[in-house]
N, C-alpha and C positions, 0 to 999 in steps of 0.2 A: 504493500500500500504506500509506504513512504517513498519507494523508488518511483512508482507511478506518479505520485503527487509532485515529486521533484522534477520529473521530466515534463509534466504538463505545465507546471508553473514556469519552468525554465523556458519552454517554447514561447509562452506568452510574453515573458520578460525579454526574450531575444528580439522581439519586434521593437521594443523600446530601445534596447541597446544598439540594434542595427541603425535605427534612426539617429541615435546619439553619435555614433561613429561617422555616419554619413554627413551630419552637420559639421563635425570636426574636419572632415576632408574638404568641405567647402572653404575652410580657412586657407587652403592652398592658393586660393585666388586673392583673398584679402580679409582682414578682420571685419570690414564692413559687410562683406558677403556672408561671413559666418554669423554676424549679428542678425542679418535679415533671415537667414535660414533658421536660426535658433528661435526667432520670434514666431515663425510659422509653426514649428514643432511644439513650442511651449503651449500653444493653444489647445493641444490635445491632452497634455498632462498637468498643466498648472492650475486648472479650475479647482475650486475649493473642495469639490466632491470627488475629484479624481486623484489628486496628488497624495492624499493620505492612503488611499487604496493601493496606489503604486508603491509607496514606501512600505506598507504592510506586506505587500507581495514579496518585495525584496527581503524583508525581515524573515518571512516564512521560508523563503528559498534558502537563505543563509542558515537558518535554524535546522531545517530538514537536512540540508547538505552536511552540516557538522555532525548530525546524528548518524547519517550514513557513513561519514568518514570514520567516526568512532567505531561503528560496527565493522567496517572494512579492516581497520587497524587491529581490532581484537581477534578477528577471524583469520588474519594473515593476508598480505597483499595479493599473493597469487600471480606474480609476474611483473615485468617491467612496465607494461601498459597500465596495469592497475596502480602501480606506484606513481606514474606520471599523472594519472587521473586524480589520485588523492592529493598529491602535492599542488597541482594546478588549482584544484577545488579549494584547498585551504587558503592559498594565496589570494584567489579570487574573492573568497568570502571576506578576508581581511581588507582587501582593497575596496570592495564595495561598501563595507561598513564604514571605513575611514572616509571614502570619497563622498558618499551620501551625507554622512554626518558633518563633514567639513563644509559642504555646500549649504546645508541648512543653517549651521552656526554662522557662517559668513553672511548669509542673507538676513537671518532673524536677529542675531545678536550684534553684528557690526554694521548692518545696513548697507552692505555692499552687494552688488549683483554678481552671481556666480556665472559670469560670462566669459568671453574669450580672454579678456585681460586678466581676469582672476586666475585662470589656469595658466596662462602664459607667464604671469608674474613669477611663479615658482621655478620656471625654467630660465628666466632672465636674471633673477636675483643672484648675486655673486656667491652667496652662501648656500641657499636652498637648492640651487641647480644641481649640485653634486649628489643630492639625495633623490630629487624628483625625476631626473632623467631615467635612471634605472627603475625607480618606483613605477612610473607611468608605463615604461616599456614592458616590464614584467606583468603589470596589470592587464594590458591589452593582450599580450602573448599568452597569459594564463587562460584567458577566455578561449582563444583559438586552440590551445593545447587540450583544454577540457572538451571542446567540441570535437576535436579530432579523435580523442579517446572514445567519446560517445559514439561516433560514427563507426569506429572499429568494433566496439562491443555490440553494435547493432547489426553487424554483418557487412559494413562498408569495406571497400577495398583499401589497401595501403596507399594506392595512388590518390584516392579521394582524401585521405587523411593528410597526405603530403601537400596536396593542393591547399587545404585549409591552413596548414602551417605556413606555407609560402605566402598565401594571401595575408595572413595575420602579420607576418614579418614586414611585408610591404606597407600595409596600412599603419602599423606602428611607426615605421620610419617616416612616412609622409606626415603623420600627425606631429611627430617631434620636430620635423623640419619646419613646419608651419608655425607651431606654437613657440618654438625656440628662437624665432627670428632669423632663420637661415635663408629664407626666400625673399624677404623684403625688410626694409628698416623697421624696427619695432622697439618702442621705448617702454620701459617699466613704468606703469601708471603710478603716480605718487601715492594715491590712496591704498593701493595694493602693496606698495613698497613699505608704507607705514605699518600696515597690518602685519606683514611678515617680520619686519624689524621688531615690532612689539612682541611677537611670539617667540623670537629668538633671544630676547633679553634674559628671560628666566633660565635659559640654557647656557648663558654666558658666551653666546656667539654674536 
């Protein structure tokens, strides 16, 4: 039952994640294009009756996934593919929990929009960039590794799994190029710089 629920909820959330990644890829053109695409997509999930349901769905997906991961760990991994599925699932759960939580706190507690410049700031800041480049890269790749494992366990061919991994690597690289300011001049927004600096002070950085 838990496995079936995890798959069904995952497929539903994959629609949102796909649109989220697609919006990020629009940033290859410009931050303005990203903002326009994000405004369109937000109309589907930002309404007051929709966003809490979406957050609850992610929370349930993470909770059920952690339960399945614990059961898998106790019963034995049963091969390299199962190990990759477990590792990618655990990192993806951590990434989603942190990313969703950070976006909500930024918006509700600090009054800043979780837009292109919010995400880009972490890659432009001279201190945080050393953490967030691998953090974001592993987050996106964990999704595609998890999907590739699911495809293999569902009877998909190794070629299909490799295609997913290659596509994930390409998408990851393109997003980092856009948000990291490698494709066009990009300045660190003062408000986001101030937020990051304030969060770094207690860490002595």
